[in-house]
N, C-alpha and C positions, 0 to 999 in steps of 0.2 A: 504494499499500500504506499507506494512512494508518493511524495507530495512535491509540488513545485511552488516557488515563490516568483511572482512577476517582479523582476528586479528593476528598480527605478533608482538610479544613482542620486544621492542627496535627499531622497524622500523615503521615509520608512513605511513600507507596506501601504501604499496609497489606495489600493482597491479594498472594498469592503468585503468582509467574510460572508460567504453564502450560508443559507440555512441548509440543513440536511434534507435530501429529498424525502417526501413522505412515504414512498414505498420501501418496504423492508426486504432487502436483497442481500446477496453475499458480496464481499469484497475480497479479492485474491490477495494474499499476503506472502505467498511463496509458491514456486513451481518445483515439483519433484523431478529431479534429474536422473535418478536411478538408484540402484541398491549400492550399499557400501559394506563390504565385508560379507561374512557368512551368518551373522547373528540377527538379521532382520532390520538393520539400520538403513536409512534412506539419505540420499544427498539432496539438499534443497537450496535453491537460489531464492533468497529473501527479496521481496518487494515491499517490505514494511520498514517504517522508520520508528515504530513503537519499541522502546528498549526491551521490555520484558515479553514481547509477543511469543517467543519461542522457548521460554523458560520451562523447566520441568513442572508438570501439573496443568499447563495451559491446554485448553481444548481447541481443536481445529476441525473444520468441516472439510470433507473431500468433495471436489467438483471437477468434472471433465472439462468444462469450458471456463471456469473461473467466476461464474456468476449464477449458474443453475445448481440448486442443491442436489447432491448425489445421495443423500440419505444417511451417510455414514459420518460419525463424529468420533475423533480419536483424541486421547490425552497423551501428552508427551511424557515419556518415562525418563528420557535422558536427552541432553542437548549439548552440543559443543560446536566450535567454529574451527574451520580449517581453511588454508589457502591452497587453491589448485589452479595451476597455470596462471598465476598472478591475480586471480579473483577469489573473493571470499565466498565460501559455501558453508552451509550448516550441515551437520551430521545429526540426525534425529533418530531416536528409537521410540516408536509409538507403542503404547501398552497393548499387549496381546500379540505383538510380533516377535517371532523367535527364529525365523530362518530367511535366507536370501530370496527364496521363491515368493514369499509373501511380499517382500519389499519390491521385487521386480515388477509385480503386477500393478504397482502404483505409478510407474514411470510415466511421465508426461501429464499427470493429473495436477490439479491446483489445490493448495491448502488455503482455506478461506475462513473468514469470520463474518458474523452478521454485521450489517451496517450500524446497528445500535452499539456494537462493541468498538467502533472506530472513534477515536477522540476527535473533538472539534479541532479543525485546523486553526492556526493563528490568523489574525487579520492579514489579508493580502496573500494567503497561502491556500492552495487547493490540492486535494489528492488527485492523482492521475485518473482514478475511476470517475471523478466528477467532471473531468474535462473531455474525456474520450466520447465522441458522438455529438459534441456541441456544434451547432451550425456557426459558421464564421462569415461575418459581413464586414465589408470595408466601410470606412466612415462616409463614403459617398453613396452608400446603400447597395453597392454591388454584392451579390452573394458569391462567396468564394468556395464554398463546399463545407465539409465537416472535418473535425479533428479525428484522424484515424490512428495516430500513433504519436508518442511523445519521446523525443530523443534526449537523453541526458548527456549534456556536455559538461566540460569542466567549469565554465563560467555561468551559463544559464541554460535552461531547457529550450528545446526547439519543438514547436508543434508542426506535425505533418498534416496539412490540410489538403484533402482529396476532393476534387470537384470536376466539373465538365472541362476545364482547361488543363487538367492533370494535377500534379502535386505542387503545392507551394509550401516552402519552409518558412515558418513564422517564428522569429526569436521571442522568447518570453521576457520582453523588456517593457518597462513602464511606459516609454514613449511610443511603443509599437502597439501594445495591447491596451486599448483605451477603456474597455469595460468587459467584465465577465458577469453574466447573469445565469447561474447554474439552474435556477428554478424555471426560467423561460427557455433554457437551452441555447443561449446565444453568447457569442464573443464578438466584440467589435474591435477592429484593428485599423491602424493607420500605417500602411506598408510604405517603407522607404522606397525610393526610386530604384528600380532594378530587381526587386524581389518578386515582381509579378510577370 
C-alpha cells in the first residue's frame, strides 16, 4: 500500500487529504513471489508503508487480483527481511504452513487488508490504490485518459496516464498536479510544454 506525495517545493502538502471511499474493499499490501526454503515460508514484495503490517500475529487476506476477496485469511507466524538482488523482500511463515508445496501454491497472489485497516494518509498524500483509475483532465478541459500505473522514482512518483492519444507520463509535482478529487475520481493537471 504504497503512497505518494504530490511534491511542491517550498509548500508543505498543498493538496487537501481525501476522504476514504465509502465502499469496503481490499487493499494489496504485498505480492507473493514464491516459496522460500522447505518449511512453508513465502517470499513477499511489500507494497505497504505501514511499519507493523507484516509483524508476527498480523492477519492478511489472500486475493488473486489484489482487490477481490479470495476467502482465505492467514496470520503471520514469523517474519523477517532479506535483501535479494539489491531489493528488499520479506520472508513470511503463515500459520498452518509446514512445507514448500503449500507455499508454492500461493505464488503470484496478493496479500491484502480491508480498506478500514488502512491508516488515513497525511494531508497531501495519497495511497496508490486511491489514484489508480482516476480520470485525468488538463486545466483547459481536455480529457487525457486515466491513471493506469504509478512509477516510483527517486525524487517523485510519475503517473502513467493512458488515453486515446497513448500514454502520457505525468510527474507528481505540485505545479503539475493542480487538484486531486478521489471521491469524484478526477485529477486535474497543468502539463508543461513537451509532455503531451
